[in-house]
Structure formats: structure tokens, C-alpha cells
N, C-alpha and C positions, 0 to 999 in steps of 0.2 A: 441739569442741576436741580435737586429737590430741596424744598425747605422743610417739609414735614411739620413738626411742631418745635423745631429749634429756633432760637432767636436770631441765629446767623445762618445764611445759606450754606449748605454742605455740598462740596464738590464730590459727587459719588464716584467719579473716575479715579480720583486720588485715593479715596477711601478703599475702593476695590483693589487698587494697585498695592496699597499698604497691606491689606489683608492677604493678597497673593504672596507678597514677599515674606510675611510672617509665617504663613502656612508652608511655604517652600523651605524656609530655614528650619522649621520645626519638624519636618518630615524625617522619619527614621532613615529612609533611603538616601535623602540628601545629606544627612549627617555622615553616612558611610562614605559617600563620594567625597565630601569635604575632608574627612579624616585621611582618606587615601591620597588626595591631592596635597594635603599639608605635609604628610609624612614623606611622600616621594617627589615633591616639587612639581614636576611636569609629567603628565601621563598621556598615553594614547588611549583610544577607546578600548582596545583589547586589554591593555594593562589594567585599566579601571575595572573591566569585567572580572579579571582574575582577583584583584585586591578586594573588591566589594562582594563578589558572588551574585551580583544582580544579572538578570537575563538582559538580552539586547534591548527589548522594548522598554523595560523599566529604566535601564541606565540611560537610554536615549531620552526618555521623558524627563528624568531628573537633570541631565546635563542641559537640556533645552530650557528648563525652568530656572536652573541656577545661572545660566548664561544671561537669561532675560532679566535677572535681578542685578546683574553686574558683579556678583560675587565670584563667578568663574569666567575666565576669558578663554577664547578659542584662538589658537595660533596655528595658521596654515604653514606647515613645514613639508618640504619635498613631497613625499607620497602619502603621508599620514598626518592628519591634524593632531595637535597636542593641546591639552587642557591644563590650566594652572589657576591657582587662587589669586585673586586681586585682594591682597591682605588689607590694604587701606580701605577699599570699598566694603569688605566684609566686616571690618572692625567698626566702621560707621553704621552699618546696618544693625550690628549687635548692640551698639550703644543706643540707637533709637529704640530697639526692642526692649532693652532694659528700662529705659525711661518710660515707655508705655506700660510696662509691667508694674512699675512703681507708682504709676498714676500721676507722674509729674509732667509738666510742660517742657517744651524744648527751649 
């Protein structure tokens, strides 16, 4: 924890986490993945590659980042995992991002 010149101590881990979430949700590739998942409900990795046009490395990175934010969930099914959007979590993240963009407190 650093205090720099702020009157209140700042928890840099939480700040870094918030920045990570905002950067992830603002990414063009993440938006492609979220749109595909929203439109088709639940998708496998291969289906997402077809819908988004992303290569395996980029799609893997975006899914990992989105899963770590909680906006996308991974569900193990039989032989191939499926991904889906946690709409409640995503709407909460979007609400927080809007509040930050407007400069208001929570």
C-alpha cells in the first residue's frame, strides 16, 4: 500500500485490479467475444474462433482475461468446455465503469 501525496492511503492492488477490468472490457477483441457469447448464449472455443475471427492465442488470452473479471464463466461439459456470459456480473461491471466515467462516487 502506498500513500504518495493522497490524504487517504491507496490500496494499489485494488486499483490495479480495477484498471485491469476496465482495460479488459474496453478491448476490441473482448467486445467481439462478449458479442458472440451474448448472441449465441453458450459457445465452445472453436465456435468462438469462428464467430470472432480471432486466432487461438488472442482468443485464449481474451477468454482468460474475461473469465478472471467474472464477466464470462467457463463450464466443463463432457469433452469440450463451454463459455457463457454472467449477465448479472457484467451489468455490475458496466454500471461501475459508467459511474467512474461520470466522475461520481459509488
